[in-house]
A tleap script that builds the chain and sets N, CA, C and O, in Angstrom:
source leaprc.protein.ff14SB
mol = sequence {
  NMET GLU GLU GLU SER ARG LYS THR ALA GLY
  TRP LEU VAL ILE VAL LEU PRO THR VAL ILE
  TYR GLY GLY VAL SER LEU LEU GLN MET ILE
  VAL SER MET ASP ALA GLY TYR VAL ASP ASN
  GLN ILE ARG GLN ASP LEU PHE ARG ALA GLY
  HIE ALA HIE ALA GLY VAL LEU LEU ILE LEU
  ALA LEU VAL VAL LEU LEU TYR VAL ASP HIE
  THR SER TYR GLY PRO GLY PRO LYS ARG PHE
  ILE ARG HIE SER ILE PRO LEU SER ALA ILE
  LEU LEU PRO VAL GLY PHE PHE PHE SER VAL
  LEU ASP PRO GLN ALA THR GLU PRO ASN ALA
  PHE ILE TYR THR ALA TYR ALA GLY ALA VAL
  LEU LEU ALA ALA GLY LEU LEU THR LEU GLY
  PHE GLY LEU VAL LYS ASN ASN SER ARG ASN
  ARG CASP
}
set mol.1.N position { 0.909 -1.160 0.044 }
set mol.1.CA position { -0.055 0.034 0.008 }
set mol.1.C position { 0.880 1.268 0.004 }
set mol.1.O position { 1.795 1.397 0.817 }
set mol.2.N position { 0.609 2.106 -0.901 }
set mol.2.CA position { 1.362 3.373 -0.928 }
set mol.2.C position { 1.104 4.248 0.330 }
set mol.2.O position { 0.071 4.133 0.990 }
set mol.3.N position { 2.071 5.108 0.620 }
set mol.3.CA position { 2.091 5.910 1.790 }
set mol.3.C position { 0.836 6.797 1.812 }
set mol.3.O position { 0.186 6.910 2.852 }
set mol.4.N position { 0.491 7.417 0.695 }
set mol.4.CA position { -0.661 8.253 0.699 }
set mol.4.C position { -1.992 7.422 0.995 }
set mol.4.O position { -2.898 7.914 1.668 }
set mol.5.N position { -2.058 6.210 0.488 }
set mol.5.CA position { -3.229 5.403 0.754 }
set mol.5.C position { -3.327 5.033 2.226 }
set mol.5.O position { -4.395 5.054 2.837 }
set mol.6.N position { -2.159 4.695 2.764 }
set mol.6.CA position { -2.032 4.235 4.196 }
set mol.6.C position { -2.503 5.413 5.119 }
set mol.6.O position { -3.276 5.201 6.053 }
set mol.7.N position { -2.031 6.617 4.839 }
set mol.7.CA position { -2.392 7.780 5.650 }
set mol.7.C position { -3.842 8.144 5.544 }
set mol.7.O position { -4.524 8.470 6.516 }
set mol.8.N position { -4.260 8.072 4.349 }
set mol.8.CA position { -5.782 8.348 4.108 }
set mol.8.C position { -6.609 7.409 4.892 }
set mol.8.O position { -7.565 7.804 5.559 }
set mol.9.N position { -6.224 6.074 4.814 }
set mol.9.CA position { -6.892 5.091 5.563 }
set mol.9.C position { -6.951 5.315 7.076 }
set mol.9.O position { -7.964 5.119 7.746 }
set mol.10.N position { -5.745 5.754 7.569 }
set mol.10.CA position { -5.673 6.107 9.020 }
set mol.10.C position { -6.549 7.203 9.384 }
set mol.10.O position { -7.168 7.131 10.446 }
set mol.11.N position { -6.678 8.263 8.586 }
set mol.11.CA position { -7.573 9.370 8.889 }
set mol.11.C position { -9.141 8.902 8.843 }
set mol.11.O position { -9.998 9.316 9.623 }
set mol.12.N position { -9.341 8.043 7.874 }
set mol.12.CA position { -10.713 7.505 7.780 }
set mol.12.C position { -11.100 6.739 8.990 }
set mol.12.O position { -12.211 6.899 9.495 }
set mol.13.N position { -10.202 5.892 9.485 }
set mol.13.CA position { -10.574 5.054 10.676 }
set mol.13.C position { -10.731 6.033 11.962 }
set mol.13.O position { -11.564 5.791 12.835 }
set mol.14.N position { -9.893 7.124 12.010 }
set mol.14.CA position { -10.068 8.057 13.084 }
set mol.14.C position { -11.367 8.801 12.965 }
set mol.14.O position { -11.971 9.144 13.982 }
set mol.15.N position { -11.820 9.063 11.759 }
set mol.15.CA position { -13.142 9.799 11.583 }
set mol.15.C position { -14.330 8.892 11.755 }
set mol.15.O position { -15.419 9.373 12.066 }
set mol.16.N position { -14.178 7.675 11.579 }
set mol.16.CA position { -15.393 6.657 11.621 }
set mol.16.C position { -16.131 6.769 12.942 }
set mol.16.O position { -17.352 6.619 12.894 }
set mol.17.N position { -15.559 7.013 14.122 }
set mol.17.CA position { -16.338 7.183 15.287 }
set mol.17.C position { -17.422 8.318 15.253 }
set mol.17.O position { -18.374 8.287 16.033 }
set mol.18.N position { -17.263 9.282 14.366 }
set mol.18.CA position { -18.290 10.360 14.217 }
set mol.18.C position { -19.579 9.705 13.758 }
set mol.18.O position { -20.664 10.166 14.113 }
set mol.19.N position { -19.487 8.685 13.011 }
set mol.19.CA position { -20.709 8.046 12.518 }
set mol.19.C position { -21.316 7.317 13.739 }
set mol.19.O position { -22.542 7.243 13.831 }
set mol.20.N position { -20.570 6.816 14.611 }
set mol.20.CA position { -21.158 6.205 15.845 }
set mol.20.C position { -21.886 7.236 16.654 }
set mol.20.O position { -22.990 7.015 17.151 }
set mol.21.N position { -21.226 8.391 16.774 }
set mol.21.CA position { -21.817 9.529 17.523 }
set mol.21.C position { -23.188 9.927 16.836 }
set mol.21.O position { -24.175 10.209 17.515 }
set mol.22.N position { -23.195 9.933 15.537 }
set mol.22.CA position { -24.419 10.254 14.751 }
set mol.22.C position { -25.499 9.248 15.045 }
set mol.22.O position { -26.656 9.634 15.207 }
set mol.23.N position { -25.178 7.984 15.119 }
set mol.23.CA position { -26.112 6.969 15.493 }
set mol.23.C position { -26.705 7.033 16.854 }
set mol.23.O position { -27.898 6.825 17.076 }
set mol.24.N position { -25.787 7.342 17.787 }
set mol.24.CA position { -26.228 7.592 19.197 }
set mol.24.C position { -27.077 8.831 19.278 }
set mol.24.O position { -27.992 8.849 20.101 }
set mol.25.N position { -26.851 9.905 18.474 }
set mol.25.CA position { -27.671 11.079 18.495 }
set mol.25.C position { -29.070 10.767 17.952 }
set mol.25.O position { -30.066 11.210 18.524 }
set mol.26.N position { -29.152 10.016 16.865 }
set mol.26.CA position { -30.424 9.584 16.366 }
set mol.26.C position { -31.187 8.758 17.381 }
set mol.26.O position { -32.373 9.003 17.600 }
set mol.27.N position { -30.564 7.820 17.986 }
set mol.27.CA position { -31.211 7.007 19.016 }
set mol.27.C position { -31.704 7.828 20.166 }
set mol.27.O position { -32.787 7.587 20.698 }
set mol.28.N position { -30.901 8.816 20.558 }
set mol.28.CA position { -31.385 9.730 21.624 }
set mol.28.C position { -32.591 10.516 21.256 }
set mol.28.O position { -33.476 10.713 22.089 }
set mol.29.N position { -32.669 11.001 19.966 }
set mol.29.CA position { -33.985 11.656 19.559 }
set mol.29.C position { -35.094 10.778 19.595 }
set mol.29.O position { -36.188 11.222 19.943 }
set mol.30.N position { -34.950 9.541 19.267 }
set mol.30.CA position { -36.013 8.547 19.227 }
set mol.30.C position { -36.435 8.300 20.731 }
set mol.30.O position { -37.604 8.423 21.096 }
set mol.31.N position { -35.478 7.968 21.518 }
set mol.31.CA position { -35.811 7.520 22.921 }
set mol.31.C position { -36.420 8.739 23.662 }
set mol.31.O position { -37.335 8.558 24.466 }
set mol.32.N position { -35.920 10.001 23.403 }
set mol.32.CA position { -36.486 11.061 24.187 }
set mol.32.C position { -37.718 11.584 23.467 }
set mol.32.O position { -38.265 12.593 23.910 }
set mol.33.N position { -38.176 10.998 22.434 }
set mol.33.CA position { -39.311 11.467 21.794 }
set mol.33.C position { -39.230 12.834 21.345 }
set mol.33.O position { -40.240 13.533 21.421 }
set mol.34.N position { -38.021 13.361 20.831 }
set mol.34.CA position { -37.811 14.638 20.403 }
set mol.34.C position { -38.915 14.947 19.308 }
set mol.34.O position { -38.975 14.338 18.240 }
set mol.35.N position { -39.744 15.914 19.671 }
set mol.35.CA position { -40.851 16.234 18.727 }
set mol.35.C position { -40.433 16.715 17.421 }
set mol.35.O position { -41.150 16.485 16.447 }
set mol.36.N position { -39.337 17.363 17.302 }
set mol.36.CA position { -38.801 17.857 16.025 }
set mol.36.C position { -38.263 16.685 15.069 }
set mol.36.O position { -37.982 16.869 13.885 }
set mol.37.N position { -38.166 15.542 15.692 }
set mol.37.CA position { -37.693 14.427 14.978 }
set mol.37.C position { -38.811 13.362 14.769 }
set mol.37.O position { -39.144 13.013 13.637 }
set mol.38.N position { -39.371 12.865 15.884 }
set mol.38.CA position { -40.315 11.794 15.802 }
set mol.38.C position { -41.660 12.174 15.095 }
set mol.38.O position { -42.343 11.317 14.534 }
set mol.39.N position { -42.007 13.483 15.147 }
set mol.39.CA position { -43.182 13.938 14.515 }
set mol.39.C position { -42.937 14.504 13.076 }
set mol.39.O position { -43.856 15.072 12.486 }
set mol.40.N position { -41.753 14.357 12.532 }
set mol.40.CA position { -41.410 14.985 11.266 }
set mol.40.C position { -40.831 13.809 10.381 }
set mol.40.O position { -39.659 13.454 10.499 }
set mol.41.N position { -41.688 13.237 9.509 }
set mol.41.CA position { -41.286 12.125 8.726 }
set mol.41.C position { -40.069 12.407 7.759 }
set mol.41.O position { -39.166 11.581 7.629 }
set mol.42.N position { -40.087 13.531 7.133 }
set mol.42.CA position { -39.133 13.898 6.237 }
set mol.42.C position { -37.700 14.078 6.935 }
set mol.42.O position { -36.647 13.756 6.385 }
set mol.43.N position { -37.791 14.592 8.119 }
set mol.43.CA position { -36.554 14.732 8.847 }
set mol.43.C position { -36.105 13.301 9.257 }
set mol.43.O position { -34.908 13.026 9.170 }
set mol.44.N position { -36.993 12.374 9.697 }
set mol.44.CA position { -36.560 11.017 10.002 }
set mol.44.C position { -35.900 10.370 8.830 }
set mol.44.O position { -34.840 9.753 8.939 }
set mol.45.N position { -36.597 10.534 7.618 }
set mol.45.CA position { -36.190 9.799 6.486 }
set mol.45.C position { -34.708 10.339 6.061 }
set mol.45.O position { -33.799 9.552 5.796 }
set mol.46.N position { -34.566 11.631 6.024 }
set mol.46.CA position { -33.242 12.159 5.577 }
set mol.46.C position { -32.152 12.110 6.591 }
set mol.46.O position { -30.981 12.013 6.227 }
set mol.47.N position { -32.497 12.176 7.890 }
set mol.47.CA position { -31.425 11.891 8.840 }
set mol.47.C position { -30.995 10.452 8.836 }
set mol.47.O position { -29.799 10.190 8.963 }
set mol.48.N position { -31.894 9.498 8.697 }
set mol.48.CA position { -31.513 8.114 8.587 }
set mol.48.C position { -30.666 7.865 7.316 }
set mol.48.O position { -29.655 7.163 7.329 }
set mol.49.N position { -31.146 8.489 6.219 }
set mol.49.CA position { -30.314 8.338 4.963 }
set mol.49.C position { -28.966 8.988 5.153 }
set mol.49.O position { -27.961 8.381 4.782 }
set mol.50.N position { -28.877 10.169 5.701 }
set mol.50.CA position { -27.564 10.709 5.870 }
set mol.50.C position { -26.635 9.873 6.786 }
set mol.50.O position { -25.442 9.769 6.498 }
set mol.51.N position { -27.136 9.297 7.840 }
set mol.51.CA position { -26.407 8.507 8.789 }
set mol.51.C position { -25.933 7.219 7.996 }
set mol.51.O position { -24.756 6.859 8.030 }
set mol.52.N position { -26.827 6.598 7.341 }
set mol.52.CA position { -26.531 5.395 6.609 }
set mol.52.C position { -25.437 5.650 5.469 }
set mol.52.O position { -24.460 4.915 5.324 }
set mol.53.N position { -25.680 6.661 4.753 }
set mol.53.CA position { -24.639 6.987 3.696 }
set mol.53.C position { -23.287 7.231 4.294 }
set mol.53.O position { -22.309 6.674 3.795 }
set mol.54.N position { -23.155 8.065 5.381 }
set mol.54.CA position { -21.942 8.402 5.899 }
set mol.54.C position { -21.201 7.051 6.369 }
set mol.54.O position { -20.013 6.929 6.070 }
set mol.55.N position { -21.764 6.166 6.995 }
set mol.55.CA position { -21.171 4.944 7.403 }
set mol.55.C position { -20.775 4.114 6.280 }
set mol.55.O position { -19.610 3.729 6.174 }
set mol.56.N position { -21.691 3.810 5.418 }
set mol.56.CA position { -21.411 2.952 4.227 }
set mol.56.C position { -20.320 3.496 3.343 }
set mol.56.O position { -19.470 2.734 2.883 }
set mol.57.N position { -20.315 4.835 3.080 }
set mol.57.CA position { -19.329 5.421 2.207 }
set mol.57.C position { -17.987 5.510 2.814 }
set mol.57.O position { -16.989 5.401 2.101 }
set mol.58.N position { -17.898 5.705 4.121 }
set mol.58.CA position { -16.547 5.644 4.831 }
set mol.58.C position { -15.989 4.261 4.684 }
set mol.58.O position { -14.804 4.126 4.379 }
set mol.59.N position { -16.760 3.233 4.880 }
set mol.59.CA position { -16.279 1.869 4.781 }
set mol.59.C position { -15.891 1.628 3.304 }
set mol.59.O position { -14.845 1.024 3.064 }
set mol.60.N position { -16.651 2.052 2.342 }
set mol.60.CA position { -16.360 1.908 0.939 }
set mol.60.C position { -15.063 2.644 0.634 }
set mol.60.O position { -14.261 2.118 -0.137 }
set mol.61.N position { -14.808 3.805 1.177 }
set mol.61.CA position { -13.598 4.515 0.981 }
set mol.61.C position { -12.391 3.742 1.463 }
set mol.61.O position { -11.352 3.704 0.803 }
set mol.62.N position { -12.540 3.138 2.600 }
set mol.62.CA position { -11.441 2.223 3.101 }
set mol.62.C position { -11.218 1.055 2.075 }
set mol.62.O position { -10.078 0.716 1.757 }
set mol.63.N position { -12.256 0.497 1.604 }
set mol.63.CA position { -12.083 -0.592 0.629 }
set mol.63.C position { -11.400 -0.202 -0.655 }
set mol.63.O position { -10.580 -0.933 -1.212 }
set mol.64.N position { -11.772 0.986 -1.105 }
set mol.64.CA position { -11.228 1.581 -2.405 }
set mol.64.C position { -9.696 1.746 -2.229 }
set mol.64.O position { -8.914 1.554 -3.160 }
set mol.65.N position { -9.318 2.111 -0.992 }
set mol.65.CA position { -7.811 2.307 -0.771 }
set mol.65.C position { -7.038 1.014 -1.025 }
set mol.65.O position { -5.867 1.061 -1.403 }
set mol.66.N position { -7.658 -0.104 -0.830 }
set mol.66.CA position { -7.036 -1.380 -1.060 }
set mol.66.C position { -6.747 -1.599 -2.529 }
set mol.66.O position { -5.809 -2.320 -2.872 }
set mol.67.N position { -7.542 -0.986 -3.415 }
set mol.67.CA position { -7.507 -1.220 -4.810 }
set mol.67.C position { -6.846 -0.160 -5.626 }
set mol.67.O position { -6.313 -0.474 -6.691 }
set mol.68.N position { -6.842 1.066 -5.206 }
set mol.68.CA position { -6.291 2.191 -5.938 }
set mol.68.C position { -4.843 2.052 -6.357 }
set mol.68.O position { -4.421 2.497 -7.424 }
set mol.69.N position { -4.140 1.445 -5.512 }
set mol.69.CA position { -2.639 1.281 -5.824 }
set mol.69.C position { -2.351 0.163 -6.787 }
set mol.69.O position { -1.194 -0.060 -7.144 }
set mol.70.N position { -3.415 -0.575 -7.235 }
set mol.70.CA position { -3.259 -1.615 -8.205 }
set mol.70.C position { -3.643 -1.161 -9.566 }
set mol.70.O position { -3.812 -2.006 -10.446 }
set mol.71.N position { -3.804 0.170 -9.822 }
set mol.71.CA position { -4.036 0.734 -11.066 }
set mol.71.C position { -2.654 1.216 -11.561 }
set mol.71.O position { -1.692 1.351 -10.805 }
set mol.72.N position { -2.626 1.473 -12.937 }
set mol.72.CA position { -1.475 1.958 -13.502 }
set mol.72.C position { -1.516 3.560 -13.645 }
set mol.72.O position { -0.689 4.160 -14.332 }
set mol.73.N position { -2.473 4.154 -12.991 }
set mol.73.CA position { -2.568 5.521 -12.999 }
set mol.73.C position { -1.386 6.227 -12.247 }
set mol.73.O position { -0.722 5.678 -11.368 }
set mol.74.N position { -1.199 7.523 -12.702 }
set mol.74.CA position { -0.214 8.321 -12.021 }
set mol.74.C position { -0.656 8.888 -10.796 }
set mol.74.O position { -1.714 8.479 -10.319 }
set mol.75.N position { 0.043 9.829 -10.179 }
set mol.75.CA position { -0.349 10.345 -8.802 }
set mol.75.C position { -1.626 11.121 -8.842 }
set mol.75.O position { -2.421 11.021 -7.908 }
set mol.76.N position { -1.881 11.934 -9.933 }
set mol.76.CA position { -3.118 12.754 -9.934 }
set mol.76.C position { -4.410 11.912 -9.904 }
set mol.76.O position { -5.263 12.108 -9.039 }
set mol.77.N position { -4.541 10.988 -10.844 }
set mol.77.CA position { -5.787 10.177 -10.884 }
set mol.77.C position { -5.947 9.339 -9.496 }
set mol.77.O position { -7.050 9.134 -8.989 }
set mol.78.N position { -4.806 8.910 -8.979 }
set mol.78.CA position { -4.877 8.129 -7.766 }
set mol.78.C position { -5.341 9.027 -6.621 }
set mol.78.O position { -6.130 8.602 -5.776 }
set mol.79.N position { -4.861 10.243 -6.593 }
set mol.79.CA position { -5.257 11.150 -5.545 }
set mol.79.C position { -6.749 11.486 -5.680 }
set mol.79.O position { -7.460 11.606 -4.682 }
set mol.80.N position { -7.216 11.638 -6.943 }
set mol.80.CA position { -8.628 11.832 -7.144 }
set mol.80.C position { -9.448 10.710 -6.621 }
set mol.80.O position { -10.455 10.950 -5.956 }
set mol.81.N position { -9.081 9.529 -6.879 }
set mol.81.CA position { -9.773 8.346 -6.411 }
set mol.81.C position { -9.837 8.249 -4.833 }
set mol.81.O position { -10.863 7.993 -4.202 }
set mol.82.N position { -8.577 8.494 -4.286 }
set mol.82.CA position { -8.408 8.344 -2.855 }
set mol.82.C position { -9.325 9.414 -2.081 }
set mol.82.O position { -9.753 9.168 -0.953 }
set mol.83.N position { -9.585 10.542 -2.712 }
set mol.83.CA position { -10.269 11.535 -1.981 }
set mol.83.C position { -11.725 11.858 -2.478 }
set mol.83.O position { -12.470 12.609 -1.848 }
set mol.84.N position { -12.053 11.281 -3.572 }
set mol.84.CA position { -13.451 11.516 -4.067 }
set mol.84.C position { -14.499 10.731 -3.299 }
set mol.84.O position { -15.603 11.216 -3.050 }
set mol.85.N position { -14.124 9.472 -2.916 }
set mol.85.CA position { -15.116 8.644 -2.127 }
set mol.85.C position { -15.287 9.293 -0.726 }
set mol.85.O position { -16.406 9.586 -0.307 }
set mol.86.N position { -14.154 9.512 -0.011 }
set mol.86.CA position { -14.373 10.166 1.359 }
set mol.86.C position { -15.086 11.502 1.256 }
set mol.86.O position { -15.872 11.840 2.142 }
set mol.87.N position { -14.831 12.296 0.172 }
set mol.87.CA position { -15.478 13.588 0.105 }
set mol.87.C position { -16.973 13.401 -0.153 }
set mol.87.O position { -17.804 14.161 0.345 }
set mol.88.N position { -17.302 12.359 -0.952 }
set mol.88.CA position { -18.732 12.117 -1.187 }
set mol.88.C position { -19.382 11.603 0.162 }
set mol.88.O position { -20.577 11.809 0.372 }
set mol.89.N position { -18.583 10.928 1.079 }
set mol.89.CA position { -19.155 10.545 2.432 }
set mol.89.C position { -19.412 11.759 3.275 }
set mol.89.O position { -20.102 11.653 4.289 }
set mol.90.N position { -18.889 12.913 2.909 }
set mol.90.CA position { -19.175 14.185 3.601 }
set mol.90.C position { -20.324 14.852 2.902 }
set mol.90.O position { -21.279 15.251 3.568 }
set mol.91.N position { -20.286 15.003 1.537 }
set mol.91.CA position { -21.232 15.831 0.917 }
set mol.91.C position { -22.632 15.179 0.819 }
set mol.91.O position { -23.636 15.890 0.868 }
set mol.92.N position { -22.710 13.884 0.686 }
set mol.92.CA position { -24.133 13.273 0.701 }
set mol.92.C position { -24.791 13.461 2.022 }
set mol.92.O position { -25.894 14.006 2.063 }
set mol.93.N position { -24.180 13.040 3.139 }
set mol.93.CA position { -24.867 13.249 4.382 }
set mol.93.C position { -25.132 14.777 4.737 }
set mol.93.O position { -26.167 15.123 5.306 }
set mol.94.N position { -24.177 15.628 4.381 }
set mol.94.CA position { -24.444 16.992 4.632 }
set mol.94.C position { -25.692 17.482 3.873 }
set mol.94.O position { -26.475 18.264 4.412 }
set mol.95.N position { -25.875 17.024 2.625 }
set mol.95.CA position { -27.072 17.378 1.924 }
set mol.95.C position { -28.274 16.890 2.540 }
set mol.95.O position { -29.281 17.598 2.540 }
set mol.96.N position { -28.267 15.692 3.091 }
set mol.96.CA position { -29.441 15.154 3.737 }
set mol.96.C position { -29.736 15.862 5.066 }
set mol.96.O position { -30.872 16.259 5.325 }
set mol.97.N position { -28.683 16.019 5.918 }
set mol.97.CA position { -28.895 16.657 7.174 }
set mol.97.C position { -29.238 18.120 7.115 }
set mol.97.O position { -30.209 18.554 7.734 }
set mol.98.N position { -28.520 18.833 6.437 }
set mol.98.CA position { -28.662 20.290 6.380 }
set mol.98.C position { -29.876 20.718 5.646 }
set mol.98.O position { -30.331 21.846 5.837 }
set mol.99.N position { -30.440 19.873 4.804 }
set mol.99.CA position { -31.652 20.257 4.049 }
set mol.99.C position { -32.869 20.258 4.876 }
set mol.99.O position { -33.911 20.778 4.476 }
set mol.100.N position { -32.752 19.664 6.066 }
set mol.100.CA position { -33.982 19.630 7.067 }
set mol.100.C position { -33.553 19.964 8.459 }
set mol.100.O position { -34.054 19.353 9.403 }
set mol.101.N position { -32.671 20.882 8.642 }
set mol.101.CA position { -32.282 21.257 10.003 }
set mol.101.C position { -33.361 21.824 10.850 }
set mol.101.O position { -33.419 21.606 12.060 }
set mol.102.N position { -34.249 22.585 10.174 }
set mol.102.CA position { -35.332 23.141 10.818 }
set mol.102.C position { -36.360 22.043 11.279 }
set mol.102.O position { -36.881 21.310 10.438 }
set mol.103.N position { -36.628 21.939 12.524 }
set mol.103.CA position { -37.502 20.858 12.980 }
set mol.103.C position { -38.975 20.959 12.384 }
set mol.103.O position { -39.768 20.026 12.513 }
set mol.104.N position { -39.268 22.029 11.786 }
set mol.104.CA position { -40.665 22.295 11.219 }
set mol.104.C position { -40.560 22.069 9.680 }
set mol.104.O position { -41.553 22.235 8.971 }
set mol.105.N position { -39.441 21.716 9.200 }
set mol.105.CA position { -39.360 21.431 7.704 }
set mol.105.C position { -40.358 20.478 7.167 }
set mol.105.O position { -40.620 19.415 7.730 }
set mol.106.N position { -40.913 20.881 6.063 }
set mol.106.CA position { -41.835 19.924 5.351 }
set mol.106.C position { -41.267 19.455 4.057 }
set mol.106.O position { -41.768 18.507 3.453 }
set mol.107.N position { -40.268 20.081 3.641 }
set mol.107.CA position { -39.521 19.565 2.425 }
set mol.107.C position { -38.116 20.053 2.539 }
set mol.107.O position { -37.835 21.000 3.275 }
set mol.108.N position { -37.156 19.368 1.763 }
set mol.108.CA position { -35.855 19.742 1.884 }
set mol.108.C position { -35.544 21.163 1.300 }
set mol.108.O position { -36.180 21.568 0.327 }
set mol.109.N position { -34.605 21.891 1.868 }
set mol.109.CA position { -34.182 23.127 1.361 }
set mol.109.C position { -33.124 22.908 0.229 }
set mol.109.O position { -32.887 21.803 -0.259 }
set mol.110.N position { -32.512 24.080 -0.139 }
set mol.110.CA position { -31.449 23.961 -1.302 }
set mol.110.C position { -30.206 23.151 -0.914 }
set mol.110.O position { -29.466 22.733 -1.804 }
set mol.111.N position { -29.963 22.926 0.305 }
set mol.111.CA position { -28.844 22.072 0.629 }
set mol.111.C position { -28.876 20.584 0.158 }
set mol.111.O position { -27.887 19.852 0.171 }
set mol.112.N position { -30.099 20.223 -0.252 }
set mol.112.CA position { -30.272 18.871 -0.730 }
set mol.112.C position { -29.348 18.679 -1.969 }
set mol.112.O position { -28.916 17.560 -2.244 }
set mol.113.N position { -29.060 19.737 -2.687 }
set mol.113.CA position { -28.259 19.706 -4.003 }
set mol.113.C position { -26.831 19.254 -3.559 }
set mol.113.O position { -26.112 18.694 -4.386 }
set mol.114.N position { -26.438 19.453 -2.412 }
set mol.114.CA position { -25.117 18.973 -1.998 }
set mol.114.C position { -24.974 17.468 -2.080 }
set mol.114.O position { -23.927 16.919 -2.420 }
set mol.115.N position { -26.122 16.812 -1.739 }
set mol.115.CA position { -26.187 15.407 -1.967 }
set mol.115.C position { -25.982 14.974 -3.354 }
set mol.115.O position { -25.251 14.018 -3.611 }
set mol.116.N position { -26.620 15.663 -4.286 }
set mol.116.CA position { -26.391 15.371 -5.723 }
set mol.116.C position { -24.959 15.575 -6.053 }
set mol.116.O position { -24.379 14.762 -6.773 }
set mol.117.N position { -24.393 16.554 -5.594 }
set mol.117.CA position { -22.899 16.794 -5.976 }
set mol.117.C position { -22.000 15.584 -5.348 }
set mol.117.O position { -21.035 15.119 -5.954 }
set mol.118.N position { -22.377 15.180 -4.214 }
set mol.118.CA position { -21.698 14.009 -3.609 }
set mol.118.C position { -21.856 12.750 -4.398 }
set mol.118.O position { -20.904 11.985 -4.550 }
set mol.119.N position { -23.059 12.515 -4.912 }
set mol.119.CA position { -23.343 11.405 -5.708 }
set mol.119.C position { -22.590 11.374 -7.071 }
set mol.119.O position { -22.136 10.333 -7.545 }
set mol.120.N position { -22.494 12.584 -7.659 }
set mol.120.CA position { -21.680 12.648 -8.864 }
set mol.120.C position { -20.182 12.415 -8.615 }
set mol.120.O position { -19.489 11.760 -9.394 }
set mol.121.N position { -19.711 12.990 -7.479 }
set mol.121.CA position { -18.287 12.735 -7.101 }
set mol.121.C position { -18.062 11.290 -6.839 }
set mol.121.O position { -17.053 10.742 -7.282 }
set mol.122.N position { -18.977 10.621 -6.119 }
set mol.122.CA position { -18.876 9.217 -5.813 }
set mol.122.C position { -18.844 8.381 -7.119 }
set mol.122.O position { -18.010 7.480 -7.216 }
set mol.123.N position { -19.694 8.632 -8.104 }
set mol.123.CA position { -19.768 7.934 -9.301 }
set mol.123.C position { -18.467 8.108 -10.055 }
set mol.123.O position { -17.865 7.140 -10.517 }
set mol.124.N position { -18.027 9.398 -10.176 }
set mol.124.CA position { -16.779 9.740 -10.967 }
set mol.124.C position { -15.575 8.904 -10.322 }
set mol.124.O position { -14.798 8.275 -11.040 }
set mol.125.N position { -15.465 8.933 -8.928 }
set mol.125.CA position { -14.320 8.250 -8.332 }
set mol.125.C position { -14.364 6.735 -8.488 }
set mol.125.O position { -13.323 6.111 -8.691 }
set mol.126.N position { -15.593 6.107 -8.394 }
set mol.126.CA position { -15.689 4.714 -8.662 }
set mol.126.C position { -15.560 4.351 -10.076 }
set mol.126.O position { -14.987 3.300 -10.364 }
set mol.127.N position { -16.024 5.096 -10.965 }
set mol.127.CA position { -15.766 4.778 -12.443 }
set mol.127.C position { -14.265 4.874 -12.803 }
set mol.127.O position { -13.708 4.037 -13.512 }
set mol.128.N position { -13.671 5.910 -12.287 }
set mol.128.CA position { -12.209 6.069 -12.556 }
set mol.128.C position { -11.430 4.846 -11.974 }
set mol.128.O position { -10.584 4.255 -12.645 }
set mol.129.N position { -11.738 4.511 -10.755 }
set mol.129.CA position { -11.118 3.357 -10.173 }
set mol.129.C position { -11.382 2.068 -10.963 }
set mol.129.O position { -10.459 1.290 -11.201 }
set mol.130.N position { -12.646 1.838 -11.372 }
set mol.130.CA position { -13.052 0.595 -12.096 }
set mol.130.C position { -12.351 0.571 -13.464 }
set mol.130.O position { -11.828 -0.465 -13.875 }
set mol.131.N position { -12.344 1.647 -14.126 }
set mol.131.CA position { -11.543 1.616 -15.504 }
set mol.131.C position { -10.128 1.442 -15.271 }
set mol.131.O position { -9.488 0.748 -16.060 }
set mol.132.N position { -9.495 2.054 -14.166 }
set mol.132.CA position { -8.172 1.800 -13.876 }
set mol.132.C position { -7.773 0.407 -13.585 }
set mol.132.O position { -6.689 -0.035 -13.965 }
set mol.133.N position { -8.638 -0.297 -12.912 }
set mol.133.CA position { -8.458 -1.732 -12.595 }
set mol.133.C position { -8.596 -2.656 -13.820 }
set mol.133.O position { -7.823 -3.580 -14.072 }
set mol.134.N position { -9.615 -2.319 -14.516 }
set mol.134.CA position { -9.847 -3.144 -15.790 }
set mol.134.C position { -8.683 -2.983 -16.760 }
set mol.134.O position { -8.199 -3.982 -17.292 }
set mol.135.N position { -8.230 -1.798 -17.001 }
set mol.135.CA position { -7.189 -1.571 -18.013 }
set mol.135.C position { -5.784 -1.655 -17.457 }
set mol.135.O position { -4.822 -1.352 -18.163 }
set mol.136.N position { -5.648 -2.060 -16.204 }
set mol.136.CA position { -4.327 -2.120 -15.559 }
set mol.136.C position { -3.403 -3.095 -16.344 }
set mol.136.O position { -3.721 -4.272 -16.510 }
set mol.137.N position { -2.305 -2.588 -16.795 }
set mol.137.CA position { -1.356 -3.406 -17.389 }
set mol.137.C position { -0.036 -3.098 -16.863 }
set mol.137.O position { 0.978 -3.194 -17.555 }
set mol.138.N position { -0.037 -2.705 -15.566 }
set mol.138.CA position { 1.168 -2.344 -14.880 }
set mol.138.C position { 2.013 -3.574 -14.446 }
set mol.138.O position { 1.513 -4.697 -14.384 }
set mol.139.N position { 3.229 -3.334 -14.168 }
set mol.139.CA position { 4.089 -4.447 -13.698 }
set mol.139.C position { 3.908 -4.727 -12.230 }
set mol.139.O position { 4.550 -5.616 -11.671 }
set mol.140.N position { 3.004 -3.941 -11.582 }
set mol.140.CA position { 2.814 -4.221 -10.123 }
set mol.140.C position { 1.731 -5.165 -9.782 }
set mol.140.O position { 1.235 -5.134 -8.656 }
set mol.141.N position { 1.324 -6.020 -10.697 }
set mol.141.CA position { 0.196 -6.927 -10.386 }
set mol.141.C position { 0.573 -7.844 -9.180 }
set mol.141.O position { 1.672 -8.391 -9.084 }
set mol.142.N position { -0.400 -7.958 -8.301 }
set mol.142.CA position { -0.191 -8.882 -7.124 }
set mol.142.C position { -1.142 -10.078 -7.246 }
set mol.142.O position { -1.139 -10.960 -6.387 }
savepdb mol mol.pdb
quit
């Protein structure tokens, strides 16, 4: 594993407990019957989606780091792959959470577009990695 991938993996593992904190926060809102959460279906749906996407995408980002160094790409495309998936793990949840911060929200606000940006970045990073793995003709095959 290249040094940049190893360090990125380290930071992702350090950040992962924030997803645990988010889950505990959601649980606390349910247990305390927080009216701004339990009485607002759109907030429940988007908060759950944000929490789930954050966790799954951080784990995906860790998995991607195991593969990026097996491409024949140069440093620039590898850096894009290494950072696009973790960045999408920020942008998607931010779009979900911030679009319904108001407990009285009945529909998402403009922050929801941040989720779309995260989805585009995620797809671009995954496609770049996928094509790099398929076309890999480097001498570093393991």
